[in-house]
MOPAC internal coordinates of N, CA, C and O (Angstrom, degrees):
PM7 1SCF
backbone

  N    0.0000 0     0.00 0     0.00 0    0    0    0
  C    1.4507 1     0.00 0     0.00 0    1    0    0
  C    1.5234 1   110.72 1     0.00 0    2    1    0
  O    1.2310 1   120.69 1   140.31 1    3    2    1
  N    1.3259 1   116.29 1   -39.69 1    3    2    1
  C    1.4608 1   118.65 1  -178.65 1    5    3    2
  C    1.5241 1   110.44 1   -67.22 1    6    5    3
  O    1.2310 1   120.53 1   138.81 1    7    6    5
  N    1.3257 1   116.59 1   -41.19 1    7    6    5
  C    1.4720 1   119.25 1   177.62 1    9    7    6
  C    1.5187 1   110.36 1   -62.57 1   10    9    7
  O    1.2310 1   120.70 1   138.32 1   11   10    9
  N    1.3356 1   116.27 1   -41.68 1   11   10    9
  C    1.4629 1   120.27 1   178.10 1   13   11   10
  C    1.5213 1   111.37 1   -61.94 1   14   13   11
  O    1.2310 1   120.38 1   151.98 1   15   14   13
  N    1.3323 1   116.87 1   -28.02 1   15   14   13
  C    1.4622 1   121.67 1   178.71 1   17   15   14
  C    1.5256 1   111.88 1   -84.59 1   18   17   15
  O    1.2310 1   120.14 1  -179.69 1   19   18   17
  N    1.3386 1   117.34 1     0.31 1   19   18   17
  C    1.4542 1   120.94 1   177.96 1   21   19   18
  C    1.5130 1   114.67 1    91.96 1   22   21   19
  O    1.2310 1   119.67 1  -172.61 1   23   22   21
  N    1.3157 1   118.24 1     7.39 1   23   22   21
  C    1.4599 1   121.25 1   178.74 1   25   23   22
  C    1.5235 1   109.62 1   -85.55 1   26   25   23
  O    1.2310 1   120.91 1   -22.43 1   27   26   25
  N    1.3244 1   115.86 1   157.57 1   27   26   25
  C    1.4712 1   120.48 1  -177.02 1   29   27   26
  C    1.5239 1   110.67 1  -124.68 1   30   29   27
  O    1.2310 1   121.23 1   -17.43 1   31   30   29
  N    1.3186 1   115.26 1   162.57 1   31   30   29
  C    1.4575 1   123.72 1   178.45 1   33   31   30
  C    1.5282 1   113.46 1    51.91 1   34   33   31
  O    1.2310 1   119.94 1  -129.19 1   35   34   33
  N    1.3250 1   117.71 1    50.81 1   35   34   33
  C    1.4645 1   118.08 1   177.95 1   37   35   34
  C    1.5219 1   111.02 1   -65.35 1   38   37   35
  O    1.2310 1   121.20 1   -34.15 1   39   38   37
  N    1.3045 1   115.30 1   145.85 1   39   38   37
  C    1.4661 1   121.08 1   178.68 1   41   39   38
  C    1.5264 1   107.93 1  -145.56 1   42   41   39
  O    1.2310 1   121.38 1   -13.17 1   43   42   41
  N    1.3174 1   114.96 1   166.83 1   43   42   41
  C    1.4516 1   118.56 1   178.65 1   45   43   42
  C    1.5226 1   109.48 1  -150.37 1   46   45   43
  O    1.2310 1   121.69 1   -20.75 1   47   46   45
  N    1.3292 1   114.38 1   159.25 1   47   46   45
  C    1.4563 1   121.14 1   178.00 1   49   47   46
  C    1.5249 1   107.99 1  -143.18 1   50   49   47
  O    1.2310 1   120.37 1   -55.96 1   51   50   49
  N    1.3287 1   116.90 1   124.04 1   51   50   49
  C    1.4658 1   118.87 1   176.74 1   53   51   50
  C    1.5308 1   110.32 1   -75.80 1   54   53   51
  O    1.2310 1   121.28 1   -32.97 1   55   54   53
  N    1.3119 1   115.16 1   147.03 1   55   54   53
  C    1.4636 1   121.80 1   178.08 1   57   55   54
  C    1.5238 1   107.24 1  -130.43 1   58   57   55
  O    1.2310 1   120.62 1   -44.26 1   59   58   57
  N    1.3042 1   116.42 1   135.74 1   59   58   57
  C    1.4553 1   121.73 1   178.21 1   61   59   58
  C    1.5265 1   108.36 1  -126.88 1   62   61   59
  O    1.2310 1   120.78 1   -57.36 1   63   62   61
  N    1.3206 1   116.12 1   122.64 1   63   62   61
  C    1.4621 1   120.90 1   179.07 1   65   63   62
  C    1.5243 1   108.00 1  -110.27 1   66   65   63
  O    1.2310 1   120.80 1   -57.44 1   67   66   65
  N    1.3192 1   116.07 1   122.56 1   67   66   65
  C    1.4603 1   121.63 1  -179.65 1   69   67   66
  C    1.5278 1   109.01 1   -80.11 1   70   69   67
  O    1.2310 1   120.98 1   -63.65 1   71   70   69
  N    1.3270 1   115.73 1   116.35 1   71   70   69
  C    1.4615 1   121.73 1  -179.18 1   73   71   70
  C    1.5169 1   112.29 1  -102.06 1   74   73   71
  O    1.2310 1   120.23 1  -169.96 1   75   74   73
  N    1.3091 1   117.17 1    10.04 1   75   74   73
  C    1.4587 1   121.50 1  -176.65 1   77   75   74
  C    1.5268 1   111.42 1   -65.06 1   78   77   75
  O    1.2310 1   120.97 1   -25.57 1   79   78   77
  N    1.3193 1   115.74 1   154.43 1   79   78   77
  C    1.4593 1   121.22 1   177.37 1   81   79   78
  C    1.5252 1   109.68 1   -54.29 1   82   81   79
  O    1.2310 1   120.80 1   -44.38 1   83   82   81
  N    1.3103 1   116.07 1   135.62 1   83   82   81
  C    1.4582 1   121.78 1   179.82 1   85   83   82
  C    1.5150 1   113.63 1    93.53 1   86   85   83
  O    1.2310 1   119.76 1   167.40 1   87   86   85
  N    1.3270 1   118.06 1   -12.60 1   87   86   85
  C    1.4595 1   121.41 1   178.34 1   89   87   86
  C    1.5274 1   109.42 1   -89.09 1   90   89   87
  O    1.2310 1   119.94 1   -28.26 1   91   90   89
  N    1.3404 1   117.73 1   151.74 1   91   90   89
  C    1.4685 1   120.38 1  -175.55 1   93   91   90
  C    1.5314 1   114.74 1   -56.46 1   94   93   91
  O    1.2310 1   119.62 1   146.11 1   95   94   93
  N    1.3211 1   118.34 1   -33.89 1   95   94   93
  C    1.4679 1   120.62 1  -175.82 1   97   95   94
  C    1.5269 1   113.12 1   -84.10 1   98   97   95
  O    1.2310 1   119.67 1   169.95 1   99   98   97
  N    1.3259 1   118.23 1   -10.05 1   99   98   97
  C    1.4582 1   121.43 1  -171.54 1  101   99   98
  C    1.5332 1   113.75 1   -56.50 1  102  101   99
  O    1.2310 1   120.11 1   112.60 1  103  102  101
  N    1.2808 1   117.40 1   -67.40 1  103  102  101
  C    1.4661 1   120.73 1  -174.14 1  105  103  102
  C    1.5274 1   112.52 1   -66.16 1  106  105  103
  O    1.2310 1   118.98 1   131.97 1  107  106  105
  N    1.3333 1   119.56 1   -48.03 1  107  106  105
  C    1.4694 1   118.46 1  -178.27 1  109  107  106
  C    1.5275 1   113.03 1   -59.57 1  110  109  107
  O    1.2310 1   120.07 1   138.68 1  111  110  109
  N    1.3226 1   117.48 1   -41.32 1  111  110  109
  C    1.4528 1   118.81 1  -177.47 1  113  111  110
  C    1.5208 1   111.62 1   -70.04 1  114  113  111
  O    1.2310 1   119.74 1   136.54 1  115  114  113
  N    1.3231 1   118.10 1   -43.46 1  115  114  113
  C    1.4621 1   119.15 1   178.53 1  117  115  114
  C    1.5262 1   111.25 1   -63.53 1  118  117  115
  O    1.2310 1   120.36 1   143.04 1  119  118  117
  N    1.3243 1   116.91 1   -36.96 1  119  118  117
  C    1.4618 1   119.81 1   176.66 1  121  119  118
  C    1.5326 1   110.48 1   -65.74 1  122  121  119
  O    1.2310 1   120.39 1   140.01 1  123  122  121
  N    1.3406 1   116.86 1   -39.99 1  123  122  121
  C    1.4659 1   120.50 1   178.04 1  125  123  122
  C    1.5284 1   111.31 1   -66.08 1  126  125  123
  O    1.2310 1   120.08 1   141.22 1  127  126  125
  N    1.3255 1   117.45 1   -38.78 1  127  126  125
  C    1.4599 1   120.17 1   177.58 1  129  127  126
  C    1.5257 1   111.35 1   -65.31 1  130  129  127
  O    1.2310 1   120.37 1   140.25 1  131  130  129
  N    1.3155 1   116.89 1   -39.75 1  131  130  129
  C    1.4602 1   120.40 1   177.05 1  133  131  130
  C    1.5316 1   110.40 1   -63.40 1  134  133  131
  O    1.2310 1   120.30 1   139.46 1  135  134  133
  N    1.3230 1   117.04 1   -40.54 1  135  134  133
  C    1.4640 1   121.31 1   177.95 1  137  135  134
  C    1.5278 1   110.57 1   -67.12 1  138  137  135
  O    1.2310 1   119.94 1   140.20 1  139  138  137
  N    1.3187 1   117.71 1   -39.80 1  139  138  137
  C    1.4723 1   121.17 1   177.68 1  141  139  138
  C    1.5254 1   110.48 1   -61.75 1  142  141  139
  O    1.2310 1   120.28 1   139.43 1  143  142  141
  N    1.3155 1   117.08 1   -40.57 1  143  142  141
  C    1.4637 1   120.52 1   177.29 1  145  143  142
  C    1.5235 1   110.29 1   -63.99 1  146  145  143
  O    1.2310 1   120.65 1   138.54 1  147  146  145
  N    1.3339 1   116.36 1   -41.46 1  147  146  145
  C    1.4691 1   119.99 1   178.91 1  149  147  146
  C    1.5274 1   110.58 1   -62.05 1  150  149  147
  O    1.2310 1   120.04 1   137.32 1  151  150  149
  N    1.3270 1   117.53 1   -42.68 1  151  150  149
  C    1.4607 1   121.61 1  -179.05 1  153  151  150
  C    1.5324 1   111.98 1   -70.36 1  154  153  151
  O    1.2310 1   120.33 1   147.88 1  155  154  153
  N    1.3143 1   116.98 1   -32.12 1  155  154  153
  C    1.4655 1   121.23 1  -179.76 1  157  155  154
  C    1.5249 1   112.32 1   -82.17 1  158  157  155
  O    1.2310 1   120.45 1   167.80 1  159  158  157
  N    1.3158 1   116.75 1   -12.20 1  159  158  157
  C    1.4666 1   121.67 1  -174.48 1  161  159  158
  C    1.5294 1   113.82 1   -51.93 1  162  161  159
  O    1.2310 1   118.62 1   130.52 1  163  162  161
  N    1.3351 1   120.23 1   -49.48 1  163  162  161
  C    1.4713 1   119.03 1  -179.88 1  165  163  162
  C    1.5330 1   112.74 1   -58.79 1  166  165  163
  O    1.2310 1   120.52 1   138.51 1  167  166  165
  N    1.3105 1   116.60 1   -41.49 1  167  166  165
  C    1.4668 1   120.78 1   178.93 1  169  167  166
  C    1.5218 1   110.96 1   -64.98 1  170  169  167
  O    1.2310 1   120.50 1   134.18 1  171  170  169
  N    1.3180 1   116.65 1   -45.82 1  171  170  169
  C    1.4633 1   120.70 1  -178.98 1  173  171  170
  C    1.5216 1   111.63 1   -62.45 1  174  173  171
  O    1.2310 1   120.76 1   139.26 1  175  174  173
  N    1.3260 1   116.16 1   -40.74 1  175  174  173
  C    1.4589 1   120.30 1   178.72 1  177  175  174
  C    1.5327 1   111.23 1   -68.02 1  178  177  175
  O    1.2310 1   120.58 1   136.85 1  179  178  177
  N    1.3274 1   116.50 1   -43.15 1  179  178  177
  C    1.4701 1   121.56 1  -178.25 1  181  179  178
  C    1.5290 1   111.49 1   -63.10 1  182  181  179
  O    1.2310 1   120.50 1   141.45 1  183  182  181
  N    1.3234 1   116.64 1   -38.55 1  183  182  181
  C    1.4647 1   120.21 1  -178.69 1  185  183  182
  C    1.5228 1   112.32 1   -82.80 1  186  185  183
  O    1.2310 1   120.35 1   171.13 1  187  186  185
  N    1.3354 1   116.94 1    -8.87 1  187  186  185
  C    1.4571 1   120.18 1   178.60 1  189  187  186
  C    1.5091 1   114.48 1    78.39 1  190  189  187
  O    1.2310 1   120.40 1  -165.10 1  191  190  189
  N    1.3122 1   116.84 1    14.90 1  191  190  189
  C    1.4599 1   121.30 1  -179.79 1  193  191  190
  C    1.5254 1   111.08 1   -66.79 1  194  193  191
  O    1.2310 1   120.98 1   146.73 1  195  194  193
  N    1.3260 1   115.73 1   -33.27 1  195  194  193
  C    1.4546 1   121.11 1  -176.08 1  197  195  194
  C    1.5317 1   109.09 1  -149.55 1  198  197  195
  O    1.2310 1   120.33 1   -22.81 1  199  198  197
  N    1.3071 1   116.97 1   157.19 1  199  198  197
  C    1.4571 1   121.47 1   176.95 1  201  199  198
  C    1.5182 1   110.04 1  -101.06 1  202  201  199
  O    1.2310 1   120.90 1   -21.73 1  203  202  201
  N    1.3344 1   115.88 1   158.27 1  203  202  201
  C    1.4681 1   121.87 1  -176.65 1  205  203  202
  C    1.5239 1   112.18 1   -54.17 1  206  205  203
  O    1.2310 1   119.91 1   136.55 1  207  206  205
  N    1.3223 1   117.77 1   -43.45 1  207  206  205
  C    1.4680 1   120.45 1  -178.14 1  209  207  206
  C    1.5241 1   111.43 1   -62.73 1  210  209  207
  O    1.2310 1   120.34 1   146.47 1  211  210  209
  N    1.3446 1   116.95 1   -33.53 1  211  210  209
  C    1.4625 1   120.36 1   179.54 1  213  211  210
  C    1.5297 1   111.72 1   -74.30 1  214  213  211
  O    1.2310 1   120.74 1   146.41 1  215  214  213
  N    1.3327 1   116.18 1   -33.59 1  215  214  213
  C    1.4618 1   119.78 1   175.82 1  217  215  214
  C    1.5244 1   109.68 1   -65.20 1  218  217  215
  O    1.2310 1   120.33 1   137.67 1  219  218  217
  N    1.3189 1   116.98 1   -42.33 1  219  218  217
  C    1.4705 1   120.75 1   178.67 1  221  219  218
  C    1.5246 1   110.38 1   -60.60 1  222  221  219
  O    1.2310 1   120.45 1   140.06 1  223  222  221
  N    1.3267 1   116.75 1   -39.94 1  223  222  221
  C    1.4707 1   120.26 1   177.52 1  225  223  222
  C    1.5258 1   111.18 1   -64.13 1  226  225  223
  O    1.2310 1   120.64 1   137.80 1  227  226  225
  N    1.3393 1   116.38 1   -42.20 1  227  226  225
  C    1.4683 1   119.94 1   178.76 1  229  227  226
  C    1.5186 1   111.66 1   -62.40 1  230  229  227
  O    1.2310 1   120.70 1   136.32 1  231  230  229
  N    1.3505 1   116.26 1   -43.68 1  231  230  229
  C    1.4640 1   120.00 1   177.93 1  233  231  230
  C    1.5236 1   110.80 1   -58.12 1  234  233  231
  O    1.2310 1   120.61 1   132.13 1  235  234  233
  N    1.3128 1   116.43 1   -47.87 1  235  234  233
  C    1.4640 1   120.65 1  -178.77 1  237  235  234
  C    1.5252 1   110.93 1   -62.69 1  238  237  235
  O    1.2310 1   120.66 1   138.75 1  239  238  237
  N    1.3055 1   116.35 1   -41.25 1  239  238  237
  C    1.4579 1   120.27 1   179.40 1  241  239  238
  C    1.5255 1   111.38 1   -64.83 1  242  241  239
  O    1.2310 1   120.18 1   135.95 1  243  242  241
  N    1.3250 1   117.25 1   -44.05 1  243  242  241
  C    1.4636 1   120.87 1   179.65 1  245  243  242
  C    1.5231 1   110.74 1   -63.61 1  246  245  243
  O    1.2310 1   120.14 1   136.21 1  247  246  245
  N    1.3113 1   117.34 1   -43.79 1  247  246  245
  C    1.4589 1   120.83 1  -179.07 1  249  247  246
  C    1.5246 1   111.35 1   -65.47 1  250  249  247
  O    1.2310 1   120.40 1   147.84 1  251  250  249
  N    1.3260 1   116.85 1   -32.16 1  251  250  249
  C    1.4656 1   119.62 1   179.91 1  253  251  250
  C    1.5218 1   112.12 1   -71.66 1  254  253  251
  O    1.2310 1   120.18 1   160.41 1  255  254  253
  N    1.3239 1   117.26 1   -19.59 1  255  254  253
  C    1.4643 1   120.33 1  -178.65 1  257  255  254
  C    1.5313 1   112.89 1   -79.37 1  258  257  255
  O    1.2310 1   120.49 1   155.02 1  259  258  257
  N    1.3471 1   116.66 1   -24.98 1  259  258  257
  C    1.4645 1   119.98 1  -177.79 1  261  259  258
  C    1.5255 1   109.23 1   -64.64 1  262  261  259
  O    1.2310 1   120.56 1   -62.19 1  263  262  261
  N    1.3096 1   116.54 1   117.81 1  263  262  261
  C    1.4540 1   121.80 1   176.63 1  265  263  262
  C    1.5141 1   115.07 1    82.24 1  266  265  263
  O    1.2310 1   119.56 1   178.79 1  267  266  265
  N    1.3187 1   118.45 1    -1.21 1  267  266  265
  C    1.4587 1   120.77 1  -179.90 1  269  267  266
  C    1.5255 1   108.95 1   -64.92 1  270  269  267
  O    1.2310 1   120.32 1   -51.34 1  271  270  269
  N    1.3146 1   117.00 1   128.66 1  271  270  269
  C    1.4695 1   122.57 1  -171.08 1  273  271  270
  C    1.5256 1   113.66 1   -56.57 1  274  273  271
  O    1.2310 1   119.55 1   144.31 1  275  274  273
  N    1.3183 1   118.46 1   -35.69 1  275  274  273
  C    1.4618 1   119.15 1  -175.41 1  277  275  274
  C    1.5242 1   113.55 1  -101.96 1  278  277  275
  O    1.2310 1   119.94 1  -165.62 1  279  278  277
  N    1.3495 1   117.71 1    14.38 1  279  278  277
  C    1.4594 1   119.83 1   179.17 1  281  279  278
  C    1.5212 1   109.87 1   -73.96 1  282  281  279
  O    1.2310 1   120.92 1   -50.98 1  283  282  281
  N    1.3180 1   115.84 1   129.02 1  283  282  281
  C    1.4635 1   121.93 1   179.86 1  285  283  282
  C    1.5201 1   108.64 1  -140.68 1  286  285  283
  O    1.2310 1   120.38 1   -53.16 1  287  286  285
  N    1.3129 1   116.89 1   126.84 1  287  286  285
  C    1.4605 1   120.50 1   178.55 1  289  287  286
  C    1.5213 1   109.41 1  -157.67 1  290  289  287
  O    1.2310 1   121.33 1   -26.16 1  291  290  289
  N    1.3139 1   115.07 1   153.84 1  291  290  289
  C    1.4564 1   122.45 1   173.51 1  293  291  290
  C    1.5148 1   108.28 1  -127.59 1  294  293  291
  O    1.2310 1   120.95 1   -38.43 1  295  294  293
  N    1.3240 1   115.78 1   141.57 1  295  294  293
  C    1.4510 1   121.50 1   175.09 1  297  295  294
  C    1.5169 1   105.21 1  -104.36 1  298  297  295
  O    1.2310 1   120.66 1   -62.82 1  299  298  297
  N    1.3163 1   116.34 1   117.18 1  299  298  297
  C    1.4559 1   121.69 1  -177.67 1  301  299  298
  C    1.5220 1   109.20 1   -99.69 1  302  301  299
  O    1.2310 1   121.11 1   -57.48 1  303  302  301
  N    1.3148 1   115.48 1   122.52 1  303  302  301
  C    1.4557 1   122.41 1  -178.89 1  305  303  302
  C    1.5287 1   109.23 1  -124.11 1  306  305  303
  O    1.2310 1   121.08 1   -14.60 1  307  306  305
  N    1.3020 1   115.55 1   165.40 1  307  306  305
  C    1.4568 1   120.98 1   178.63 1  309  307  306
  C    1.5270 1   107.60 1  -136.77 1  310  309  307
  O    1.2310 1   120.06 1   -59.95 1  311  310  309
  N    1.3166 1   117.49 1   120.05 1  311  310  309
  C    1.4520 1   121.55 1   173.68 1  313  311  310
  C    1.5242 1   107.11 1   -93.64 1  314  313  311
  O    1.2310 1   120.82 1   -51.13 1  315  314  313
  N    1.3205 1   116.03 1   128.87 1  315  314  313
  C    1.4566 1   121.53 1  -177.32 1  317  315  314
  C    1.5169 1   108.18 1  -128.58 1  318  317  315
  O    1.2310 1   120.44 1   -41.16 1  319  318  317
  N    1.3417 1   116.76 1   138.84 1  319  318  317
  C    1.4537 1   120.03 1   178.21 1  321  319  318
  C    1.5213 1   110.03 1  -148.83 1  322  321  319
  O    1.2310 1   121.60 1   -17.55 1  323  322  321
  N    1.3338 1   114.53 1   162.45 1  323  322  321
  C    1.4592 1   122.45 1   176.45 1  325  323  322
  C    1.5136 1   107.22 1  -157.30 1  326  325  323
  O    1.2310 1   121.03 1    -3.33 1  327  326  325
  N    1.3032 1   115.64 1   176.67 1  327  326  325
  C    1.4504 1   120.75 1  -176.36 1  329  327  326
  C    1.5195 1   110.48 1  -121.03 1  330  329  327
  O    1.2310 1   121.45 1   -33.33 1  331  330  329
  N    1.3167 1   114.83 1   146.67 1  331  330  329
  C    1.4518 1   120.90 1   175.62 1  333  331  330
  C    1.5246 1   107.13 1   -85.55 1  334  333  331
  O    1.2310 1   119.75 1   -53.40 1  335  334  333
  N    1.3409 1   118.07 1   126.60 1  335  334  333
  C    1.4658 1   119.30 1  -178.46 1  337  335  334
  C    1.5311 1   110.34 1   -64.63 1  338  337  335
  O    1.2310 1   121.44 1   -31.73 1  339  338  337
  N    1.3070 1   114.86 1   148.27 1  339  338  337
  C    1.4828 1   119.25 1  -179.55 1  341  339  338
  C    1.4926 1   111.39 1   -82.04 1  342  341  339
  O    1.2310 1   120.10 1   180.00 1  343  342  341

């Protein structure tokens, strides 16, 4: 896509963030995801993507994961960049 846009020397770097219990990103990220779900709730309900009872279940499930001893997850990201030719 970057080459098609006229950019040159595209590169990428994978990033892995450990979200497992006991890791620095664990609690803050799960709390942020729960807040994002809360903020998106009106939109999700209005578009019919999900029902209120299912959102409540998701909230409870997300909150139960914070600090759970056997919770293990990784967030896989990809940083991509290229340069605009001079």
